[in-house]
N, CA, C and O atoms as a Maestro MAE file, in Angstrom:
{
 s_m_m2io_version
 :::
 2.0.0
}

f_m_ct {
 s_m_title
 :::
 protein
 m_atom[332] {
  # First column is atom index #
  i_m_mmod_type
  r_m_x_coord
  r_m_y_coord
  r_m_z_coord
  i_m_residue_number
  s_m_chain_name
  s_m_pdb_residue_name
  s_m_pdb_atom_name
  i_m_atomic_number
  :::
  1 25 0.807 -1.193 -0.015 1 A "MET " " N  " 7
  2 3 -0.011 -0.030 0.016 1 A "MET " " CA " 6
  3 2 0.836 1.247 0.017 1 A "MET " " C  " 6
  4 15 0.461 2.250 -0.590 1 A "MET " " O  " 8
  5 25 1.990 1.198 0.709 2 A "ASN " " N  " 7
  6 3 2.825 2.375 0.760 2 A "ASN " " CA " 6
  7 2 3.441 2.699 -0.628 2 A "ASN " " C  " 6
  8 15 3.684 3.863 -0.950 2 A "ASN " " O  " 8
  9 25 3.693 1.613 -1.465 3 A "ARG " " N  " 7
  10 3 4.217 1.881 -2.772 3 A "ARG " " CA " 6
  11 2 3.213 2.637 -3.659 3 A "ARG " " C  " 6
  12 15 3.583 3.510 -4.443 3 A "ARG " " O  " 8
  13 25 1.947 2.275 -3.509 4 A "VAL " " N  " 7
  14 3 0.919 2.897 -4.281 4 A "VAL " " CA " 6
  15 2 0.821 4.370 -3.881 4 A "VAL " " C  " 6
  16 15 0.682 5.241 -4.740 4 A "VAL " " O  " 8
  17 25 0.890 4.635 -2.633 5 A "LEU " " N  " 7
  18 3 0.833 6.056 -2.186 5 A "LEU " " CA " 6
  19 2 2.032 6.807 -2.628 5 A "LEU " " C  " 6
  20 15 1.928 7.979 -2.990 5 A "LEU " " O  " 8
  21 25 3.195 6.166 -2.614 6 A "MET " " N  " 7
  22 3 4.403 6.822 -3.048 6 A "MET " " CA " 6
  23 2 4.356 7.126 -4.559 6 A "MET " " C  " 6
  24 15 4.793 8.193 -4.992 6 A "MET " " O  " 8
  25 25 3.833 6.198 -5.341 7 A "LEU " " N  " 7
  26 3 3.751 6.442 -6.791 7 A "LEU " " CA " 6
  27 2 2.712 7.544 -7.058 7 A "LEU " " C  " 6
  28 15 2.934 8.375 -7.940 7 A "LEU " " O  " 8
  29 25 1.604 7.578 -6.337 8 A "ARG " " N  " 7
  30 3 0.640 8.653 -6.523 8 A "ARG " " CA " 6
  31 2 1.217 10.024 -6.168 8 A "ARG " " C  " 6
  32 15 0.805 11.033 -6.741 8 A "ARG " " O  " 8
  33 25 2.125 10.069 -5.269 9 A "SER " " N  " 7
  34 3 2.690 11.372 -4.905 9 A "SER " " CA " 6
  35 2 3.717 11.763 -5.963 9 A "SER " " C  " 6
  36 15 4.032 12.947 -6.080 9 A "SER " " O  " 8
  37 25 4.245 10.833 -6.728 10 A "LEU " " N  " 7
  38 3 5.244 11.173 -7.727 10 A "LEU " " CA " 6
  39 2 4.564 11.697 -9.037 10 A "LEU " " C  " 6
  40 15 5.187 12.429 -9.806 10 A "LEU " " O  " 8
  41 25 3.350 11.330 -9.259 11 A "VAL " " N  " 7
  42 3 2.644 11.708 -10.508 11 A "VAL " " CA " 6
  43 2 2.530 13.236 -10.640 11 A "VAL " " C  " 6
  44 15 2.818 13.750 -11.722 11 A "VAL " " O  " 8
  45 25 2.138 13.977 -9.628 12 A "PRO " " N  " 7
  46 3 2.134 15.450 -9.787 12 A "PRO " " CA " 6
  47 2 3.529 16.006 -10.000 12 A "PRO " " C  " 6
  48 15 3.674 16.987 -10.729 12 A "PRO " " O  " 8
  49 25 4.544 15.440 -9.411 13 A "GLN " " N  " 7
  50 3 5.901 15.909 -9.610 13 A "GLN " " CA " 6
  51 2 6.340 15.666 -11.062 13 A "GLN " " C  " 6
  52 15 7.011 16.521 -11.639 13 A "GLN " " O  " 8
  53 25 5.983 14.540 -11.659 14 A "ALA " " N  " 7
  54 3 6.333 14.256 -13.013 14 A "ALA " " CA " 6
  55 2 5.631 15.231 -13.966 14 A "ALA " " C  " 6
  56 15 6.199 15.604 -14.992 14 A "ALA " " O  " 8
  57 25 4.420 15.640 -13.642 15 A "ARG " " N  " 7
  58 3 3.719 16.569 -14.520 15 A "ARG " " CA " 6
  59 2 4.357 17.923 -14.417 15 A "ARG " " C  " 6
  60 15 4.317 18.674 -15.391 15 A "ARG " " O  " 8
  61 25 4.930 18.275 -13.326 16 A "LEU " " N  " 7
  62 3 5.551 19.594 -13.143 16 A "LEU " " CA " 6
  63 2 6.901 19.683 -13.912 16 A "LEU " " C  " 6
  64 15 7.319 20.765 -14.324 16 A "LEU " " O  " 8
  65 25 7.570 18.512 -14.095 17 A "ASN " " N  " 7
  66 3 8.873 18.546 -14.797 17 A "ASN " " CA " 6
  67 2 8.721 18.820 -16.283 17 A "ASN " " C  " 6
  68 15 9.662 19.332 -16.889 17 A "ASN " " O  " 8
  69 25 7.601 18.513 -16.900 18 A "PHE " " N  " 7
  70 3 7.450 18.787 -18.343 18 A "PHE " " CA " 6
  71 2 6.836 20.159 -18.445 18 A "PHE " " C  " 6
  72 15 5.792 20.432 -17.852 18 A "PHE " " O  " 8
  73 25 7.473 21.007 -19.184 19 A "SER " " N  " 7
  74 3 6.963 22.343 -19.379 19 A "SER " " CA " 6
  75 2 6.419 22.579 -20.738 19 A "SER " " C  " 6
  76 15 6.634 21.758 -21.629 19 A "SER " " O  " 8
  77 25 5.756 23.608 -20.939 20 A "THR " " N  " 7
  78 3 5.168 23.929 -22.247 20 A "THR " " CA " 6
  79 2 6.227 24.565 -23.189 20 A "THR " " C  " 6
  80 15 5.986 24.660 -24.393 20 A "THR " " O  " 8
  81 25 7.360 24.989 -22.673 21 A "SER " " N  " 7
  82 3 8.382 25.553 -23.556 21 A "SER " " CA " 6
  83 2 8.942 24.480 -24.475 21 A "SER " " C  " 6
  84 15 9.256 24.772 -25.629 21 A "SER " " O  " 8
  85 25 9.074 23.277 -24.010 22 A "VAL " " N  " 7
  86 3 9.556 22.205 -24.842 22 A "VAL " " CA " 6
  87 2 8.576 21.962 -25.978 22 A "VAL " " C  " 6
  88 15 8.998 21.786 -27.121 22 A "VAL " " O  " 8
  89 25 7.300 21.949 -25.700 23 A "ARG " " N  " 7
  90 3 6.273 21.775 -26.712 23 A "ARG " " CA " 6
  91 2 6.365 22.868 -27.765 23 A "ARG " " C  " 6
  92 15 6.279 22.574 -28.957 23 A "ARG " " O  " 8
  93 25 6.538 24.131 -27.353 24 A "SER " " N  " 7
  94 3 6.576 25.206 -28.334 24 A "SER " " CA " 6
  95 2 7.889 25.143 -29.129 24 A "SER " " C  " 6
  96 15 7.901 25.571 -30.283 24 A "SER " " O  " 8
  97 25 8.969 24.642 -28.580 25 A "GLN " " N  " 7
  98 3 10.203 24.456 -29.376 25 A "GLN " " CA " 6
  99 2 10.010 23.393 -30.465 25 A "GLN " " C  " 6
  100 15 10.431 23.556 -31.610 25 A "GLN " " O  " 8
  101 25 9.371 22.325 -30.066 26 A "LEU " " N  " 7
  102 3 9.055 21.272 -31.053 26 A "LEU " " CA " 6
  103 2 8.163 21.767 -32.159 26 A "LEU " " C  " 6
  104 15 8.372 21.458 -33.332 26 A "LEU " " O  " 8
  105 25 7.134 22.562 -31.767 27 A "GLU " " N  " 7
  106 3 6.241 23.116 -32.775 27 A "GLU " " CA " 6
  107 2 6.973 24.042 -33.748 27 A "GLU " " C  " 6
  108 15 6.685 24.043 -34.944 27 A "GLU " " O  " 8
  109 25 7.926 24.833 -33.230 28 A "SER " " N  " 7
  110 3 8.633 25.719 -34.121 28 A "SER " " CA " 6
  111 2 9.535 24.973 -35.000 28 A "SER " " C  " 6
  112 15 9.707 25.386 -36.147 28 A "SER " " O  " 8
  113 25 10.157 23.869 -34.566 29 A "LYS " " N  " 7
  114 3 10.967 23.037 -35.526 29 A "LYS " " CA " 6
  115 2 10.103 22.410 -36.569 29 A "LYS " " C  " 6
  116 15 10.506 22.317 -37.728 29 A "LYS " " O  " 8
  117 25 8.933 21.977 -36.202 30 A "ILE " " N  " 7
  118 3 8.079 21.332 -37.200 30 A "ILE " " CA " 6
  119 2 7.661 22.391 -38.220 30 A "ILE " " C  " 6
  120 15 7.638 22.104 -39.416 30 A "ILE " " O  " 8
  121 25 7.338 23.579 -37.788 31 A "LYS " " N  " 7
  122 3 6.935 24.621 -38.722 31 A "LYS " " CA " 6
  123 2 8.085 25.001 -39.630 31 A "LYS " " C  " 6
  124 15 7.871 25.289 -40.807 31 A "LYS " " O  " 8
  125 25 9.318 25.008 -39.100 32 A "GLU " " N  " 7
  126 3 10.468 25.330 -39.986 32 A "GLU " " CA " 6
  127 2 10.669 24.204 -41.073 32 A "GLU " " C  " 6
  128 15 10.945 24.485 -42.239 32 A "GLU " " O  " 8
  129 25 10.525 22.993 -40.647 33 A "GLY " " N  " 7
  130 3 10.657 21.817 -41.551 33 A "GLY " " CA " 6
  131 2 9.533 21.898 -42.638 33 A "GLY " " C  " 6
  132 15 9.789 21.669 -43.821 33 A "GLY " " O  " 8
  133 25 8.353 22.213 -42.226 34 A "GLN " " N  " 7
  134 3 7.223 22.298 -43.149 34 A "GLN " " CA " 6
  135 2 7.425 23.437 -44.137 34 A "GLN " " C  " 6
  136 15 7.136 23.270 -45.322 34 A "GLN " " O  " 8
  137 25 7.904 24.574 -43.694 35 A "SER " " N  " 7
  138 3 8.105 25.646 -44.626 35 A "SER " " CA " 6
  139 2 9.272 25.351 -45.614 35 A "SER " " C  " 6
  140 15 9.269 25.802 -46.759 35 A "SER " " O  " 8
  141 25 10.294 24.554 -45.103 36 A "LYS " " N  " 7
  142 3 11.389 24.225 -46.018 36 A "LYS " " CA " 6
  143 2 10.907 23.263 -47.089 36 A "LYS " " C  " 6
  144 15 11.252 23.428 -48.259 36 A "LYS " " O  " 8
  145 25 10.125 22.272 -46.725 37 A "PHE " " N  " 7
  146 3 9.713 21.272 -47.663 37 A "PHE " " CA " 6
  147 2 8.494 21.721 -48.550 37 A "PHE " " C  " 6
  148 15 8.237 21.128 -49.597 37 A "PHE " " O  " 8
  149 25 7.770 22.761 -48.110 38 A "GLN " " N  " 7
  150 3 6.646 23.190 -48.923 38 A "GLN " " CA " 6
  151 2 6.971 24.359 -49.810 38 A "GLN " " C  " 6
  152 15 6.129 24.815 -50.584 38 A "GLN " " O  " 8
  153 25 8.244 24.873 -49.697 39 A "SER " " N  " 7
  154 3 8.611 25.993 -50.546 39 A "SER " " CA " 6
  155 2 8.677 25.606 -51.971 39 A "SER " " C  " 6
  156 15 9.051 24.473 -52.274 39 A "SER " " O  " 8
  157 25 8.327 26.503 -52.897 40 A "ASP " " N  " 7
  158 3 8.281 26.193 -54.306 40 A "ASP " " CA " 6
  159 2 9.626 26.683 -54.941 40 A "ASP " " C  " 6
  160 15 9.694 27.782 -55.492 40 A "ASP " " O  " 8
  161 25 10.661 25.862 -54.848 41 A "ASN " " N  " 7
  162 3 11.952 26.289 -55.421 41 A "ASN " " CA " 6
  163 2 12.392 25.377 -56.615 41 A "ASN " " C  " 6
  164 15 13.542 25.427 -57.051 41 A "ASN " " O  " 8
  165 25 11.478 24.579 -57.106 42 A "GLY " " N  " 7
  166 3 11.718 23.769 -58.276 42 A "GLY " " CA " 6
  167 2 12.458 22.446 -58.041 42 A "GLY " " C  " 6
  168 15 12.696 21.688 -58.981 42 A "GLY " " O  " 8
  169 25 12.823 22.174 -56.772 43 A "LEU " " N  " 7
  170 3 13.428 20.906 -56.419 43 A "LEU " " CA " 6
  171 2 12.432 19.841 -56.080 43 A "LEU " " C  " 6
  172 15 11.407 20.143 -55.470 43 A "LEU " " O  " 8
  173 25 12.686 18.592 -56.450 44 A "PRO " " N  " 7
  174 3 11.779 17.570 -56.004 44 A "PRO " " CA " 6
  175 2 11.915 17.355 -54.479 44 A "PRO " " C  " 6
  176 15 12.898 17.776 -53.870 44 A "PRO " " O  " 8
  177 25 10.949 16.721 -53.903 45 A "ILE " " N  " 7
  178 3 10.833 16.623 -52.446 45 A "ILE " " CA " 6
  179 2 12.041 15.878 -51.887 45 A "ILE " " C  " 6
  180 15 12.512 16.221 -50.803 45 A "ILE " " O  " 8
  181 25 12.562 14.865 -52.592 46 A "HIS " " N  " 7
  182 3 13.641 14.102 -52.067 46 A "HIS " " CA " 6
  183 2 15.033 14.790 -52.135 46 A "HIS " " C  " 6
  184 15 16.041 14.222 -51.717 46 A "HIS " " O  " 8
  185 25 15.050 16.009 -52.665 47 A "LEU " " N  " 7
  186 3 16.304 16.752 -52.683 47 A "LEU " " CA " 6
  187 2 16.235 18.085 -51.919 47 A "LEU " " C  " 6
  188 15 17.189 18.863 -51.933 47 A "LEU " " O  " 8
  189 25 15.099 18.338 -51.255 48 A "LYS " " N  " 7
  190 3 14.950 19.608 -50.566 48 A "LYS " " CA " 6
  191 2 15.647 19.608 -49.202 48 A "LYS " " C  " 6
  192 15 15.716 20.653 -48.555 48 A "LYS " " O  " 8
  193 25 16.170 18.450 -48.747 49 A "GLY " " N  " 7
  194 3 16.852 18.429 -47.445 49 A "GLY " " CA " 6
  195 2 18.200 19.085 -47.416 49 A "GLY " " C  " 6
  196 15 18.674 19.418 -46.330 49 A "GLY " " O  " 8
  197 25 18.859 19.297 -48.553 50 A "GLY " " N  " 7
  198 3 20.123 19.941 -48.579 50 A "GLY " " CA " 6
  199 2 21.178 19.028 -49.260 50 A "GLY " " C  " 6
  200 15 20.877 18.120 -50.035 50 A "GLY " " O  " 8
  201 25 22.395 19.343 -48.909 51 A "GLY " " N  " 7
  202 3 23.582 18.642 -49.560 51 A "GLY " " CA " 6
  203 2 23.608 17.192 -49.254 51 A "GLY " " C  " 6
  204 15 23.963 16.412 -50.138 51 A "GLY " " O  " 8
  205 25 23.254 16.749 -48.050 52 A "PHE " " N  " 7
  206 3 23.312 15.368 -47.734 52 A "PHE " " CA " 6
  207 2 22.322 14.528 -48.506 52 A "PHE " " C  " 6
  208 15 22.602 13.385 -48.869 52 A "PHE " " O  " 8
  209 25 21.142 15.117 -48.756 53 A "ASP " " N  " 7
  210 3 20.141 14.470 -49.584 53 A "ASP " " CA " 6
  211 2 20.626 14.355 -51.023 53 A "ASP " " C  " 6
  212 15 20.374 13.343 -51.676 53 A "ASP " " O  " 8
  213 25 21.306 15.357 -51.521 54 A "THR " " N  " 7
  214 3 21.818 15.272 -52.869 54 A "THR " " CA " 6
  215 2 22.908 14.227 -52.936 54 A "THR " " C  " 6
  216 15 22.943 13.456 -53.895 54 A "THR " " O  " 8
  217 25 23.790 14.165 -51.974 55 A "PHE " " N  " 7
  218 3 24.842 13.181 -52.002 55 A "PHE " " CA " 6
  219 2 24.236 11.751 -51.904 55 A "PHE " " C  " 6
  220 15 24.675 10.846 -52.613 55 A "PHE " " O  " 8
  221 25 23.288 11.569 -51.073 56 A "THR " " N  " 7
  222 3 22.621 10.236 -50.939 56 A "THR " " CA " 6
  223 2 21.963 9.855 -52.231 56 A "THR " " C  " 6
  224 15 22.081 8.713 -52.675 56 A "THR " " O  " 8
  225 25 21.278 10.778 -52.842 57 A "TYR " " N  " 7
  226 3 20.547 10.497 -54.068 57 A "TYR " " CA " 6
  227 2 21.526 10.129 -55.165 57 A "TYR " " C  " 6
  228 15 21.314 9.165 -55.901 57 A "TYR " " O  " 8
  229 25 22.612 10.907 -55.273 58 A "ALA " " N  " 7
  230 3 23.638 10.633 -56.344 58 A "ALA " " CA " 6
  231 2 24.331 9.274 -56.072 58 A "ALA " " C  " 6
  232 15 24.603 8.544 -57.026 58 A "ALA " " O  " 8
  233 25 24.620 8.919 -54.824 59 A "THR " " N  " 7
  234 3 25.269 7.691 -54.531 59 A "THR " " CA " 6
  235 2 24.369 6.502 -54.842 59 A "THR " " C  " 6
  236 15 24.827 5.507 -55.404 59 A "THR " " O  " 8
  237 25 23.088 6.599 -54.477 60 A "ILE " " N  " 7
  238 3 22.152 5.497 -54.746 60 A "ILE " " CA " 6
  239 2 21.963 5.320 -56.272 60 A "ILE " " C  " 6
  240 15 21.939 4.195 -56.772 60 A "ILE " " O  " 8
  241 25 21.831 6.423 -56.986 61 A "MET " " N  " 7
  242 3 21.642 6.371 -58.414 61 A "MET " " CA " 6
  243 2 22.899 5.745 -59.113 61 A "MET " " C  " 6
  244 15 22.760 4.966 -60.056 61 A "MET " " O  " 8
  245 25 24.121 6.102 -58.631 62 A "GLY " " N  " 7
  246 3 25.363 5.546 -59.134 62 A "GLY " " CA " 6
  247 2 25.390 4.020 -58.890 62 A "GLY " " C  " 6
  248 15 25.695 3.257 -59.807 62 A "GLY " " O  " 8
  249 25 25.079 3.587 -57.689 63 A "LEU " " N  " 7
  250 3 25.023 2.201 -57.368 63 A "LEU " " CA " 6
  251 2 24.022 1.456 -58.178 63 A "LEU " " C  " 6
  252 15 24.271 0.313 -58.563 63 A "LEU " " O  " 8
  253 25 22.881 2.064 -58.457 64 A "THR " " N  " 7
  254 3 21.898 1.444 -59.301 64 A "THR " " CA " 6
  255 2 22.350 1.233 -60.705 64 A "THR " " C  " 6
  256 15 22.097 0.185 -61.300 64 A "THR " " O  " 8
  257 25 23.037 2.245 -61.259 65 A "VAL " " N  " 7
  258 3 23.558 2.145 -62.623 65 A "VAL " " CA " 6
  259 2 24.632 1.051 -62.675 65 A "VAL " " C  " 6
  260 15 24.639 0.218 -63.581 65 A "VAL " " O  " 8
  261 25 25.530 1.066 -61.698 66 A "VAL " " N  " 7
  262 3 26.590 0.025 -61.668 66 A "VAL " " CA " 6
  263 2 25.973 -1.404 -61.554 66 A "VAL " " C  " 6
  264 15 26.369 -2.341 -62.247 66 A "VAL " " O  " 8
  265 25 25.003 -1.502 -60.657 67 A "GLY " " N  " 7
  266 3 24.350 -2.855 -60.470 67 A "GLY " " CA " 6
  267 2 23.650 -3.263 -61.728 67 A "GLY " " C  " 6
  268 15 23.730 -4.436 -62.092 67 A "GLY " " O  " 8
  269 25 22.974 -2.389 -62.416 68 A "THR " " N  " 7
  270 3 22.302 -2.695 -63.661 68 A "THR " " CA " 6
  271 2 23.288 -3.155 -64.681 68 A "THR " " C  " 6
  272 15 23.057 -4.140 -65.383 68 A "THR " " O  " 8
  273 25 24.408 -2.442 -64.776 69 A "ALA " " N  " 7
  274 3 25.426 -2.798 -65.799 69 A "ALA " " CA " 6
  275 2 26.054 -4.168 -65.483 69 A "ALA " " C  " 6
  276 15 26.283 -4.979 -66.380 69 A "ALA " " O  " 8
  277 25 26.324 -4.404 -64.201 70 A "LEU " " N  " 7
  278 3 26.905 -5.700 -63.864 70 A "LEU " " CA " 6
  279 2 25.872 -6.858 -64.060 70 A "LEU " " C  " 6
  280 15 26.274 -7.977 -64.379 70 A "LEU " " O  " 8
  281 25 24.590 -6.606 -63.879 71 A "THR " " N  " 7
  282 3 23.576 -7.597 -64.155 71 A "THR " " CA " 6
  283 2 23.522 -7.869 -65.613 71 A "THR " " C  " 6
  284 15 23.503 -9.036 -66.006 71 A "THR " " O  " 8
  285 25 23.496 -6.833 -66.472 72 A "CYS " " N  " 7
  286 3 23.494 -7.015 -67.898 72 A "CYS " " CA " 6
  287 2 24.743 -7.794 -68.372 72 A "CYS " " C  " 6
  288 15 24.630 -8.704 -69.193 72 A "CYS " " O  " 8
  289 25 25.889 -7.445 -67.868 73 A "TYR " " N  " 7
  290 3 27.115 -8.112 -68.234 73 A "TYR " " CA " 6
  291 2 27.062 -9.610 -67.830 73 A "TYR " " C  " 6
  292 15 27.466 -10.476 -68.606 73 A "TYR " " O  " 8
  293 25 26.581 -9.889 -66.659 74 A "SER " " N  " 7
  294 3 26.477 -11.267 -66.203 74 A "SER " " CA " 6
  295 2 25.574 -12.057 -67.065 74 A "SER " " C  " 6
  296 15 25.922 -13.169 -67.463 74 A "SER " " O  " 8
  297 25 24.376 -11.516 -67.390 75 A "LEU " " N  " 7
  298 3 23.438 -12.163 -68.239 75 A "LEU " " CA " 6
  299 2 24.010 -12.481 -69.625 75 A "LEU " " C  " 6
  300 15 23.817 -13.573 -70.158 75 A "LEU " " O  " 8
  301 25 24.722 -11.495 -70.195 76 A "PHE " " N  " 7
  302 3 25.380 -11.688 -71.454 76 A "PHE " " CA " 6
  303 2 26.437 -12.715 -71.374 76 A "PHE " " C  " 6
  304 15 26.571 -13.535 -72.282 76 A "PHE " " O  " 8
  305 25 27.238 -12.710 -70.269 77 A "ASP " " N  " 7
  306 3 28.295 -13.681 -70.125 77 A "ASP " " CA " 6
  307 2 27.746 -15.099 -69.934 77 A "ASP " " C  " 6
  308 15 28.319 -16.046 -70.473 77 A "ASP " " O  " 8
  309 25 26.691 -15.266 -69.208 78 A "TYR " " N  " 7
  310 3 26.065 -16.586 -68.997 78 A "TYR " " CA " 6
  311 2 25.409 -17.091 -70.230 78 A "TYR " " C  " 6
  312 15 25.299 -18.309 -70.370 78 A "TYR " " O  " 8
  313 25 24.957 -16.271 -71.145 79 A "SER " " N  " 7
  314 3 24.257 -16.693 -72.304 79 A "SER " " CA " 6
  315 2 25.199 -17.159 -73.430 79 A "SER " " C  " 6
  316 15 24.754 -17.825 -74.364 79 A "SER " " O  " 8
  317 25 26.466 -16.821 -73.350 80 A "MET " " N  " 7
  318 3 27.447 -17.245 -74.318 80 A "MET " " CA " 6
  319 2 28.032 -18.591 -73.895 80 A "MET " " C  " 6
  320 15 28.307 -18.796 -72.713 80 A "MET " " O  " 8
  321 25 28.226 -19.519 -74.850 81 A "PRO " " N  " 7
  322 3 28.777 -20.807 -74.493 81 A "PRO " " CA " 6
  323 2 30.263 -20.713 -74.117 81 A "PRO " " C  " 6
  324 15 30.981 -19.902 -74.701 81 A "PRO " " O  " 8
  325 25 30.713 -21.471 -73.217 82 A "LYS " " N  " 7
  326 3 32.143 -21.457 -72.850 82 A "LYS " " CA " 6
  327 2 32.905 -22.306 -73.827 82 A "LYS " " C  " 6
  328 15 32.438 -23.356 -74.270 82 A "LYS " " O  " 8
  329 25 34.062 -21.847 -74.150 83 A "LYS " " N  " 7
  330 3 34.920 -22.598 -75.128 83 A "LYS " " CA " 6
  331 2 35.773 -23.646 -74.441 83 A "LYS " " C  " 6
  332 15 36.536 -24.351 -75.102 83 A "LYS " " O  " 8
  :::
 }
 m_bond[331] {
  # First column is bond index #
  i_m_from
  i_m_to
  i_m_order
  :::
  1 1 2 1
  2 2 3 1
  3 3 4 2
  4 3 5 1
  5 5 6 1
  6 6 7 1
  7 7 8 2
  8 7 9 1
  9 9 10 1
  10 10 11 1
  11 11 12 2
  12 11 13 1
  13 13 14 1
  14 14 15 1
  15 15 16 2
  16 15 17 1
  17 17 18 1
  18 18 19 1
  19 19 20 2
  20 19 21 1
  21 21 22 1
  22 22 23 1
  23 23 24 2
  24 23 25 1
  25 25 26 1
  26 26 27 1
  27 27 28 2
  28 27 29 1
  29 29 30 1
  30 30 31 1
  31 31 32 2
  32 31 33 1
  33 33 34 1
  34 34 35 1
  35 35 36 2
  36 35 37 1
  37 37 38 1
  38 38 39 1
  39 39 40 2
  40 39 41 1
  41 41 42 1
  42 42 43 1
  43 43 44 2
  44 43 45 1
  45 45 46 1
  46 46 47 1
  47 47 48 2
  48 47 49 1
  49 49 50 1
  50 50 51 1
  51 51 52 2
  52 51 53 1
  53 53 54 1
  54 54 55 1
  55 55 56 2
  56 55 57 1
  57 57 58 1
  58 58 59 1
  59 59 60 2
  60 59 61 1
  61 61 62 1
  62 62 63 1
  63 63 64 2
  64 63 65 1
  65 65 66 1
  66 66 67 1
  67 67 68 2
  68 67 69 1
  69 69 70 1
  70 70 71 1
  71 71 72 2
  72 71 73 1
  73 73 74 1
  74 74 75 1
  75 75 76 2
  76 75 77 1
  77 77 78 1
  78 78 79 1
  79 79 80 2
  80 79 81 1
  81 81 82 1
  82 82 83 1
  83 83 84 2
  84 83 85 1
  85 85 86 1
  86 86 87 1
  87 87 88 2
  88 87 89 1
  89 89 90 1
  90 90 91 1
  91 91 92 2
  92 91 93 1
  93 93 94 1
  94 94 95 1
  95 95 96 2
  96 95 97 1
  97 97 98 1
  98 98 99 1
  99 99 100 2
  100 99 101 1
  101 101 102 1
  102 102 103 1
  103 103 104 2
  104 103 105 1
  105 105 106 1
  106 106 107 1
  107 107 108 2
  108 107 109 1
  109 109 110 1
  110 110 111 1
  111 111 112 2
  112 111 113 1
  113 113 114 1
  114 114 115 1
  115 115 116 2
  116 115 117 1
  117 117 118 1
  118 118 119 1
  119 119 120 2
  120 119 121 1
  121 121 122 1
  122 122 123 1
  123 123 124 2
  124 123 125 1
  125 125 126 1
  126 126 127 1
  127 127 128 2
  128 127 129 1
  129 129 130 1
  130 130 131 1
  131 131 132 2
  132 131 133 1
  133 133 134 1
  134 134 135 1
  135 135 136 2
  136 135 137 1
  137 137 138 1
  138 138 139 1
  139 139 140 2
  140 139 141 1
  141 141 142 1
  142 142 143 1
  143 143 144 2
  144 143 145 1
  145 145 146 1
  146 146 147 1
  147 147 148 2
  148 147 149 1
  149 149 150 1
  150 150 151 1
  151 151 152 2
  152 151 153 1
  153 153 154 1
  154 154 155 1
  155 155 156 2
  156 155 157 1
  157 157 158 1
  158 158 159 1
  159 159 160 2
  160 159 161 1
  161 161 162 1
  162 162 163 1
  163 163 164 2
  164 163 165 1
  165 165 166 1
  166 166 167 1
  167 167 168 2
  168 167 169 1
  169 169 170 1
  170 170 171 1
  171 171 172 2
  172 171 173 1
  173 173 174 1
  174 174 175 1
  175 175 176 2
  176 175 177 1
  177 177 178 1
  178 178 179 1
  179 179 180 2
  180 179 181 1
  181 181 182 1
  182 182 183 1
  183 183 184 2
  184 183 185 1
  185 185 186 1
  186 186 187 1
  187 187 188 2
  188 187 189 1
  189 189 190 1
  190 190 191 1
  191 191 192 2
  192 191 193 1
  193 193 194 1
  194 194 195 1
  195 195 196 2
  196 195 197 1
  197 197 198 1
  198 198 199 1
  199 199 200 2
  200 199 201 1
  201 201 202 1
  202 202 203 1
  203 203 204 2
  204 203 205 1
  205 205 206 1
  206 206 207 1
  207 207 208 2
  208 207 209 1
  209 209 210 1
  210 210 211 1
  211 211 212 2
  212 211 213 1
  213 213 214 1
  214 214 215 1
  215 215 216 2
  216 215 217 1
  217 217 218 1
  218 218 219 1
  219 219 220 2
  220 219 221 1
  221 221 222 1
  222 222 223 1
  223 223 224 2
  224 223 225 1
  225 225 226 1
  226 226 227 1
  227 227 228 2
  228 227 229 1
  229 229 230 1
  230 230 231 1
  231 231 232 2
  232 231 233 1
  233 233 234 1
  234 234 235 1
  235 235 236 2
  236 235 237 1
  237 237 238 1
  238 238 239 1
  239 239 240 2
  240 239 241 1
  241 241 242 1
  242 242 243 1
  243 243 244 2
  244 243 245 1
  245 245 246 1
  246 246 247 1
  247 247 248 2
  248 247 249 1
  249 249 250 1
  250 250 251 1
  251 251 252 2
  252 251 253 1
  253 253 254 1
  254 254 255 1
  255 255 256 2
  256 255 257 1
  257 257 258 1
  258 258 259 1
  259 259 260 2
  260 259 261 1
  261 261 262 1
  262 262 263 1
  263 263 264 2
  264 263 265 1
  265 265 266 1
  266 266 267 1
  267 267 268 2
  268 267 269 1
  269 269 270 1
  270 270 271 1
  271 271 272 2
  272 271 273 1
  273 273 274 1
  274 274 275 1
  275 275 276 2
  276 275 277 1
  277 277 278 1
  278 278 279 1
  279 279 280 2
  280 279 281 1
  281 281 282 1
  282 282 283 1
  283 283 284 2
  284 283 285 1
  285 285 286 1
  286 286 287 1
  287 287 288 2
  288 287 289 1
  289 289 290 1
  290 290 291 1
  291 291 292 2
  292 291 293 1
  293 293 294 1
  294 294 295 1
  295 295 296 2
  296 295 297 1
  297 297 298 1
  298 298 299 1
  299 299 300 2
  300 299 301 1
  301 301 302 1
  302 302 303 1
  303 303 304 2
  304 303 305 1
  305 305 306 1
  306 306 307 1
  307 307 308 2
  308 307 309 1
  309 309 310 1
  310 310 311 1
  311 311 312 2
  312 311 313 1
  313 313 314 1
  314 314 315 1
  315 315 316 2
  316 315 317 1
  317 317 318 1
  318 318 319 1
  319 319 320 2
  320 319 321 1
  321 321 322 1
  322 322 323 1
  323 323 324 2
  324 323 325 1
  325 325 326 1
  326 326 327 1
  327 327 328 2
  328 327 329 1
  329 329 330 1
  330 330 331 1
  331 331 332 2
  :::
 }
}
């Protein structure tokens, strides 16, 4: 019974530790992100994040091209009879 009373006394303390300033900071970050991604600057959505998004996109596209080329080469190589 003492543990239940002790836990009940901690609940109001836990509520006091969370403030509304944290919530407003999160809301401002969300609004900044929304304004960045909703701006009409001619970029597709997957490149609006900045330089890291551009680097990631270029790397993945390069790996895709290399993988496709290797697949085509392998298929061509396997289709030819060995001497």
